[in-house]
C-alpha positions as CSV (number, residue, x, y, z in Angstrom):
1,M,0.0,0.0,0.0
2,K,1.3,3.4,-0.9
3,S,2.2,5.9,1.8
4,S,-0.7,8.2,0.7
5,D,-3.2,5.3,0.9
6,K,-1.8,4.4,4.4
7,I,-2.4,7.9,5.5
8,L,-5.9,8.1,4.2
9,H,-6.8,4.7,5.8
10,K,-5.3,5.8,9.2
11,I,-7.2,9.1,9.2
12,K,-10.4,7.3,8.1
13,R,-10.0,5.0,11.1
14,E,-8.9,7.5,13.7
15,G,-10.3,10.8,12.6
16,K,-8.0,13.8,13.0
17,I,-4.2,13.3,13.1
18,T,-1.1,15.5,13.6
19,A,2.1,15.3,11.6
20,R,4.0,14.1,14.6
21,Q,1.5,11.2,15.2
22,L,1.8,10.3,11.5
23,A,5.6,10.4,11.6
24,D,5.6,8.0,14.6
25,E,3.2,5.7,12.8
26,L,5.2,5.6,9.5
27,S,8.7,5.9,11.1
28,I,9.5,9.0,9.1
29,T,10.4,12.5,10.0
30,S,7.8,15.1,11.0
31,M,8.9,17.1,8.0
32,G,8.3,14.1,5.7
33,A,4.9,13.6,7.3
34,R,3.9,17.2,6.8
35,Q,5.0,17.0,3.1
36,H,2.7,13.9,2.6
37,L,-0.2,15.7,4.4
38,Q,0.3,18.8,2.4
39,A,0.3,16.9,-0.9
40,L,-3.0,15.2,0.1
41,E,-4.4,18.6,1.0
42,D,-3.3,19.9,-2.4
43,E,-5.3,17.1,-4.0
44,G,-8.4,18.1,-2.0
45,L,-8.4,14.9,0.0
46,L,-7.5,16.5,3.4
47,N,-7.9,19.8,5.2
48,H,-6.5,21.0,8.4
49,S,-7.5,22.9,11.5
50,D,-5.2,24.5,14.2
51,I,-6.1,23.7,17.8
52,K,-4.7,25.8,20.6
53,V,-2.6,24.1,23.2
54,K,-1.5,25.3,26.6
55,V,2.2,25.9,25.6
56,G,3.7,26.7,22.2
57,R,2.1,27.0,18.8
58,P,-1.3,25.6,18.0
59,A,-1.3,21.9,17.0
60,R,-2.3,21.3,13.4
61,H,-4.8,18.4,12.9
62,W,-5.6,16.9,9.5
63,S,-8.8,15.3,8.6
64,L,-10.6,13.9,5.5
65,T,-12.6,16.2,3.2
66,Q,-15.7,14.9,1.5
67,K,-13.5,14.0,-1.5
68,G,-11.3,12.1,0.9
69,H,-14.2,10.1,2.3
70,D,-15.4,9.5,-1.2
71,Q,-12.1,7.5,-1.9
72,F,-13.7,4.7,0.2
73,I,-17.1,4.7,-1.4
74,D,-18.0,1.6,-3.4
75,R,-19.2,2.7,-6.8
76,H,-21.8,-0.1,-7.0
77,Q,-23.8,2.0,-4.6
78,D,-25.0,4.1,-7.5
79,L,-26.7,1.0,-8.8
80,S,-28.1,0.2,-5.3
81,I,-29.7,3.7,-5.1
82,D,-31.2,3.3,-8.5
83,I,-32.7,-0.1,-7.5
84,I,-34.1,1.4,-4.2
85,N,-35.7,4.3,-6.2
86,A,-37.2,1.9,-8.8
87,I,-38.7,-0.3,-6.0
88,G,-40.2,2.9,-4.4
89,H,-41.7,4.0,-7.7
90,A,-43.1,0.6,-8.5
91,Y,-44.3,-0.6,-5.1
92,G,-44.2,2.4,-2.8
93,Q,-42.8,2.6,0.7
94,Q,-44.2,-0.8,1.6
95,G,-42.1,-2.3,-1.2
96,I,-38.9,-0.7,0.2
97,E,-39.7,-1.9,3.7
98,K,-40.2,-5.4,2.4
99,V,-36.9,-5.5,0.6
100,T,-35.1,-4.0,3.6
101,A,-36.7,-6.6,5.9
102,Q,-35.7,-9.5,3.6
103,R,-32.1,-8.2,3.5
104,E,-32.1,-7.9,7.3
105,A,-33.3,-11.4,7.8
106,K,-30.7,-12.8,5.4
107,I,-27.8,-11.0,7.1
108,L,-29.1,-11.9,10.6
109,Q,-29.3,-15.6,9.7
110,R,-25.7,-15.6,8.4
111,Y,-24.4,-13.8,11.4
112,Q,-26.3,-16.1,13.8
113,Q,-24.6,-19.1,12.0
114,N,-21.2,-17.6,12.5
115,L,-21.9,-16.7,16.2
116,S,-23.5,-20.0,17.1
117,Q,-20.3,-21.5,18.4
118,C,-19.3,-18.5,20.5
119,S,-19.3,-19.2,24.2
120,S,-19.2,-15.6,25.6
121,T,-20.5,-12.1,24.7
122,E,-17.0,-10.9,24.0
123,Q,-16.3,-13.8,21.7
124,K,-19.5,-13.0,19.8
125,L,-18.5,-9.4,19.5
126,Q,-15.0,-10.3,18.2
127,T,-16.6,-12.6,15.6
128,L,-19.1,-9.9,14.6
129,V,-16.2,-7.4,14.2
130,Q,-14.4,-9.8,11.9
131,L,-17.6,-10.2,9.8
132,R,-18.1,-6.5,9.5
133,E,-14.4,-6.0,8.7
134,Q,-14.7,-8.5,5.9
135,E,-17.7,-6.5,4.5
136,G,-15.8,-3.3,4.4
137,Y,-16.9,-1.5,7.5
138,M,-13.4,-1.0,8.9
139,A,-14.7,-2.3,12.2
140,E,-13.0,-2.6,15.6
141,L,-14.0,-3.3,19.2
142,E,-13.1,-1.3,22.2
143,T,-13.7,-2.1,25.9
144,T,-15.3,0.7,28.0
145,E,-16.0,1.1,31.7
146,T,-19.6,-0.1,31.1
147,G,-19.1,-2.6,28.3
148,Y,-18.0,-2.2,24.7
149,Q,-18.0,0.1,21.7
150,L,-18.4,-1.4,18.2
151,I,-16.8,1.2,15.9
152,E,-17.2,1.2,12.2
153,N,-14.9,3.7,10.5
154,H,-16.5,3.3,7.1
155,C,-20.0,2.5,5.9
156,P,-20.1,0.8,2.5
157,I,-23.8,1.4,2.3
158,C,-23.7,5.0,3.4
159,H,-24.9,6.6,0.2
160,T,-27.7,4.1,-0.1
161,A,-28.7,4.5,3.5
162,K,-29.1,8.3,3.0
163,Q,-31.7,7.4,0.4
164,C,-33.2,4.7,2.5
165,P,-32.7,5.4,6.3
166,A,-34.4,2.0,7.1
167,L,-31.1,0.4,6.2
168,C,-29.4,2.2,9.0
169,Q,-32.1,1.1,11.5
170,S,-31.9,-2.4,10.1
171,E,-28.2,-2.6,11.1
172,L,-29.1,-1.7,14.6
173,N,-31.9,-4.3,14.6
174,I,-29.5,-7.0,13.6
175,F,-27.1,-6.2,16.5
176,Q,-29.9,-6.0,19.0
177,T,-31.3,-9.3,18.0
178,L,-27.9,-11.0,18.0
179,L,-27.2,-9.8,21.5
180,E,-30.8,-9.9,23.0
181,N,-31.0,-10.8,26.6
182,E,-27.2,-10.2,26.9
183,C,-26.6,-6.6,26.0
184,K,-28.3,-3.3,25.3
185,V,-27.2,-1.9,22.0
186,V,-27.5,1.9,21.2
187,H,-26.4,3.6,18.0
188,Q,-24.3,6.4,19.4
189,E,-22.6,8.0,16.4
190,H,-23.8,8.1,12.8
191,I,-21.8,8.7,9.6
192,I,-25.0,9.7,7.8
193,A,-25.6,12.3,10.5
194,G,-22.2,13.9,10.0
195,S,-19.9,11.9,12.3
196,H,-16.7,10.5,10.9
197,R,-17.7,7.0,12.0
198,C,-20.6,4.9,13.3
199,C,-20.3,3.8,16.9
200,Y,-22.5,1.4,18.8
201,L,-22.5,1.5,22.6
202,I,-22.9,-2.1,23.9
203,T,-23.8,-2.5,27.6
204,P,-24.1,-6.0,29.1
205,I,-27.4,-6.6,30.9
206,K,-26.8,-7.5,34.5
207,G,-28.5,-10.5,35.9
208,D,-30.9,-10.4,38.8
């Protein structure tokens, strides 16, 4: 993977980044990191903001522009949007809801099969992260004081979900069903609402 691609992937996963953080990650000089970042900004893929710190000059943080985010978009989504629109025109909202429900049921069944041999909640979540990673969601799992965060740094169905919000709700429905009676699942951050990632807060349900 080229250095520019590594930088874009890192920022996609982590959000804003400084030249020093990037230099440490790529084992290059801060000057070299700034040159890479500036080149990507010149291409319109990054922009920067200066954040004040207690001592010294403001820290410059780099983040993806919309054009930068678009580098991760799967072009087949244009076809998906066309299909959703065609279903809506032909069968109305009920047709869209039926197709969404069928997709949800199919994904849920496949996930349940993969999670069926898991012996703990954490093992289920790790398996779920692997499945989502394979599907292009750039997924990761973090442990919190109250449970877990399932983080998805990319949404391969984002553009389609903007046209059909039921798809976003469907993702949450799947997670809630997979973990019912074990965890409460809340969609905390949304890419389609402007966040740089989707984040699900997963809190184990305490027994009586």
